[in-house]
C-alpha positions as CSV (number, residue, x, y, z in Angstrom):
1,M,20.0,19.6,-16.8
2,S,21.8,16.6,-17.6
3,S,19.9,13.1,-16.3
4,Q,23.1,11.9,-15.3
5,T,23.1,14.9,-12.6
6,R,19.8,14.3,-12.3
7,Q,20.3,11.2,-10.9
8,L,22.8,11.5,-9.0
9,L,20.8,14.7,-7.4
10,V,18.0,12.6,-6.2
11,G,20.3,9.8,-4.8
12,R,21.8,11.8,-2.4
13,G,18.7,13.4,-1.5
14,P,17.8,16.5,0.0
15,H,20.1,18.5,2.8
16,Q,18.1,20.4,5.0
17,I,20.4,22.3,7.2
18,K,19.2,22.6,10.8
19,E,22.1,22.9,12.8
20,F,22.7,26.5,12.2
21,E,22.7,30.7,13.3
22,F,20.0,31.4,10.9
23,P,20.5,35.7,10.0
24,I,17.4,37.6,10.9
25,N,16.3,39.9,8.4
26,K,15.4,44.2,8.5
27,G,11.9,42.6,9.2
28,K,13.5,40.8,12.9
29,R,12.3,37.5,11.4
30,R,14.5,34.6,9.6
31,F,14.2,31.0,8.7
32,L,13.5,28.5,11.2
33,P,14.1,25.0,11.5
34,S,10.2,24.1,12.2
35,Y,9.7,25.0,8.5
36,Y,11.1,21.6,8.0
37,S,7.6,19.8,8.7
38,K,4.1,20.7,9.3
39,V,1.3,20.6,11.7
40,L,-2.1,18.7,10.0
41,S,-5.4,19.3,12.0
42,N,-5.1,16.2,13.0
43,R,-2.2,17.1,15.0
44,E,0.0,14.5,13.0
45,V,3.3,16.1,11.6
46,V,4.2,15.6,7.9
47,E,7.9,16.6,7.1
48,R,8.2,18.7,4.1
49,S,11.3,16.8,2.8
50,W,11.6,19.0,-0.7
51,L,12.5,22.0,1.0
52,I,16.1,23.4,1.2
53,Y,17.9,26.1,2.5
54,S,20.4,27.7,1.1
55,I,23.0,29.7,3.6
56,A,24.4,31.5,0.3
57,S,21.3,33.0,-0.3
58,D,19.3,32.5,2.8
59,A,16.2,31.4,1.1
60,V,14.5,28.5,0.8
61,F,13.9,26.1,-2.4
62,C,12.2,23.3,-3.2
63,F,14.1,20.7,-4.7
64,C,11.7,18.4,-6.7
65,C,10.8,21.6,-8.7
66,I,14.5,23.1,-9.0
67,L,15.1,19.3,-10.6
68,F,12.1,18.5,-12.2
69,D,9.7,21.4,-13.4
70,N,9.8,22.3,-16.9
71,S,7.0,25.2,-16.2
72,S,8.3,28.8,-17.9
73,D,6.9,29.9,-15.0
74,I,9.1,33.3,-14.2
75,S,7.7,34.1,-11.0
76,D,7.8,30.5,-9.5
77,W,9.8,30.8,-6.2
78,P,10.9,27.6,-5.7
79,K,13.2,27.5,-8.3
80,K,14.2,31.2,-7.6
81,G,14.1,31.6,-3.7
82,Y,11.9,32.8,-1.0
83,S,13.2,35.0,2.0
84,D,10.2,36.8,3.0
85,W,9.9,34.6,6.4
86,K,7.0,37.1,7.6
87,N,5.0,35.3,4.2
88,L,6.8,31.9,4.1
89,I,3.9,29.6,5.7
90,R,1.2,30.8,3.3
91,A,3.4,30.6,0.4
92,L,4.9,26.1,1.1
93,T,1.2,26.0,2.3
94,M,-0.1,27.6,-1.8
95,H,3.5,25.8,-3.4
96,E,2.4,22.4,-1.9
97,K,-1.0,22.1,-3.4
98,S,0.3,23.6,-6.8
99,V,0.1,21.6,-9.7
100,N,3.4,21.4,-11.1
101,H,4.7,21.2,-7.5
102,R,2.6,18.1,-7.4
103,N,4.4,16.7,-11.1
104,A,7.2,16.9,-9.3
105,F,7.5,15.5,-6.5
106,R,6.1,12.8,-7.9
107,A,9.1,12.6,-10.7
108,W,11.5,12.9,-7.8
109,K,9.9,9.7,-5.8
110,E,9.2,8.0,-8.9
111,L,13.1,8.6,-10.2
112,D,14.1,8.0,-6.2
113,I,12.6,4.3,-6.1
114,R,13.9,3.2,-9.2
115,L,17.2,4.1,-8.6
116,K,16.9,2.3,-5.5
117,Q,15.5,-1.0,-7.4
118,K,18.5,-0.4,-9.8
119,K,15.1,0.0,-12.4
120,T,16.4,3.5,-14.2
121,I,16.2,4.1,-18.1
122,D,20.1,4.2,-18.0
123,A,20.3,0.9,-16.2
124,E,17.9,-0.9,-18.1
125,Y,20.4,0.2,-21.2
126,Q,23.1,-0.5,-19.2
127,R,22.3,-4.0,-18.6
128,I,21.5,-4.6,-22.6
129,M,25.0,-3.5,-23.4
130,D,26.3,-6.4,-21.0
131,M,24.5,-8.6,-22.4
132,E,25.5,-7.7,-26.0
133,L,28.6,-7.3,-25.0
134,Q,29.1,-10.7,-23.1
135,H,27.2,-12.5,-26.8
136,W,29.8,-10.8,-28.9
137,R,32.9,-12.4,-26.7
138,G,31.1,-15.4,-26.9
139,V,31.1,-15.4,-30.7
140,I,35.0,-13.6,-30.7
141,K,35.6,-17.0,-28.3
142,R,34.5,-19.5,-30.6
143,I,35.3,-18.1,-33.4
144,M,39.7,-18.0,-32.5
145,K,39.4,-22.0,-31.2
């Protein structure tokens, strides 16, 4: 994935589908919007902003792991999708604690902050190029006078 595509997706952020009639599987279970958050032992509600649902595949994915996890773990569901609704809570809890997810989440949030502050490497490179362009335009104007 190109850095431009990654920046575009991070800039738009993950879209969590909440108003939808989620299909029921053979085990009479379905994805529920309540999975987008978790309740801690102190009853604090924490959003799982990284969790996204795909209507096309009836599965959940990890937004930040799709964009930033470069590991080649073939069994890793966050990039391939997960639809075992009976065991989803356990899978989400384990995934949230994984090193790969934490690193990907950190990279996502860091890029998001840099994009909002317009401090990405591309933006800095563009600023330098613009300064260089202005310098040479000034030189040409002085020569032409």
